N, C-alpha and C positions, 0 to 999 in steps of 0.2 A: 405520401406526396403525390404519387401518380394518380391515386383515386381522387384526391382533392382537385388536381388539375383537370381530370376527366369530367368531373361534375361541373367545374367552373367553365370548361370548354363548352359543354352543352348549354349552360346558361347564357354564355356570351355569344354563342352561335345564334341563338334566338334573338339576342340583342342586336346583332349586326343587321338583321333584316329591318328592325325598327329604326335603326340609325340611318340606313340607306333610304328607307321609304317612310317618311313621317306619317303617311296615311295608311300604314300597314294594317291597322285595325279595320279599315274599310277599304279593301282593294279597289283599284280603279277598274271600271268596267272594261271587258275585253272589246277590241274593235269588232265591227260587224264582220260576219263571215265572208260576205261578198268583197269587202275591202281587202281582207287579208289574202283572199284567193286571187285577187287581181294582181297585186304587187307585193312580194314578200319583203320583210324588213331587212335593213342592214343589222347584222349582229357582230359585235366586237367584244373581245376579251379585255377587261379592265382590271388591273391589279392594284393592290394597295399594300403598303409596308408601314409597320409601326414598331416602336420599341419602348421598353419600360417594364414595370410590373405587368404580369400577364394580361390582366383585365384592361389596363391602360393601353398596352401595346395593341390589343385587339381593337379597341375603340379608335385608336389612332390609325390603324391600318384600314378600317372601314371608312373613316372620315376621308382619308387620302384617296381611296378608291372612288368615293362619291364626288370629291373635288375633281378627280381626273375625268369622270364621266361627264360632269357639267362642262369642263373645259373642252371636251370633244363635241359638245352640243347635244348630249344625250340626257334623258331624264332619269335620275337615280331610281325613281319609282318603277322603272322598267328594267332594272338590273336584278338578276338572280344570282345568289351565291352558288358557285359551282365547285370551289375548292377552298379548304381552310375553315377556320383559322389554323395555320400551320406554323409551329415554331421552327424557324430556319437558322437561328443562331442563339447561342447562350452568351449573355453579356455579364460583365462583372456585377457583384452585389445581388446576384440572383435575378437580374433583369433578363428579358428575352427580346428577340426580334421576331415579329410575327408577320406572316404574309396571308393575304386573302385574294381570291380571284372571282370576279363576277362576269357574267355574260349579259351584256346590255343590248337591247334592241331599240331601234328607232331610226332617226334621220340625223346622223352626225354632220358636223360642219364639213363641207367639201372644199377642196383647195381652189376650185374654179369651175367653169362649165364642163371641162373635160379633165380626165386624169389617165395616167398610163396603166395599161394592163400588162403586167410582167409575168414571166414564167419562171418558176423556181423548181429545183429538183434536189431530192436526196435519194439514197440508194433504193428505197422501196416505194417512192411516190414522186409524181410530178404534179405541181399545183400552179394554177393561174390565179393571180391575186392583184387587186388594185388598191387595197386598203393598207396592207402592211407586208413586211418581209417575214414570212413564217420562220419561227425559230428552228435552227438546225438545217435549213435549206440553203442551197447555193443559187444565186441569181443566174439564170441562163440567158435572159434577154427580153426585150419588149415584144409585145404582140399587137401594137397599135393602141390607140386611145379610146376610151369609153366616155359617153356623156354621163354627167352626174345627175341628170334629170331626164324626163321623158320627152325627148325632142321628137318632132314629127317623123314618122317612118321608122321609129326605133322600137325595140322590145327589150325588156330587162334580161340581163344575163346573171345567172346564179352560180354560186359555188356549192357543190354537193359532194357527198362522200358515200362510198360503198366499200365495206370491209377494209378501211384504211386507205383506199385509193380515191383521191380527189378527182373530180371532173366538173366541167361546166355544162350548164344546160339553160335553155330558154323556158323550161317548164318550172313553174313555181313549186310544183310538187316533187321536183327532182326525180321524175320518172320512177317514183315509188321508193327512192332511196333517201338518205339522211340529208336534210337541209342544213347548210352552214351559214351562208350569208348572201346578200345581193351585192353584186360587183359593180353594176352600172348598166347603161343602156348602149346597145349597138344597133346598127341599121339592119333591117331585114332584107334589103336589096341595095345594090349600089346606087346612091343618090346622084342626080345630075349635078355636075360642077363641084363635087366634093371628092377629094382623094381618099380612097378607102383601100383596105386590104381584106381579103377573105380569111375569116377565122374558121379553121377546120378542126373537127374532132378526129383524133388519130389513135391507133392502138399499136403497141409494140408487138412485133412478130413473136418474140420469144415468150412473153408472159401475158399478153393482152392488156397490159397496163395502159390506162387512158391518159392522153395528153393533148394539149392544144398546139396548133402550128399555123403559121401563115405561109408555109411552103406548099405549093400546089400538089407536090408528090408526097406530102406527109413525111418528108425527110427519109424516104425509102421504107416507111412503115405502112400499116394498113389504113386506108382511107375510111373514116367512120361517118362522114357527112359534113355538111356546111352548117355552122352555128349562126353565122351572120357576117357583118362587115364592120370592122373597127376603123377608126380614123387613122389615116397614114401619117 
């Protein structure tokens, strides 16, 4: 049974890519290098869940993920399978519940011209995020708002990662570290007539863990430089 499921899993895993991207046989051309270097994409994790006989459950999970991507304004052809198909539950009559996870890149629907940048924390990491509440993290509070588009006098802010420690950067190359997603745009200097707060990169004294703050003294920790100015 295990051997049969393993073989079926391999077959269906290949099928998932075809289901999510109807043009999988002829991949879409990659964007020009200059465009990708100028502004990095938003990348969001999109999950799907399906149930029934294994092959039906997988197809349902993939279709659900594709629908979720479209609902967020993302092109399923720009979604890559990163986890699954995984059996997460055994159901009666030999049926199963299957989960898949895709990483989708593009320009999702934004809630408006601006959205809030929040800070989240768990024991080993502090993360700033404007798109979602990271699983397992506690909300610590807002850090001001970002533009959802390139307003005059602004630069993109990115979420990056190094050895499990998330940090933000205005460098699309994440200063040589792992790129996670684009968060939005912030001002490079305080604009006239617009209330802003200074967004600082800070480091914790005890472990050099990176975090963002709008407190001028980095909350008593190490000052690591000015990232820009968020909307107050």
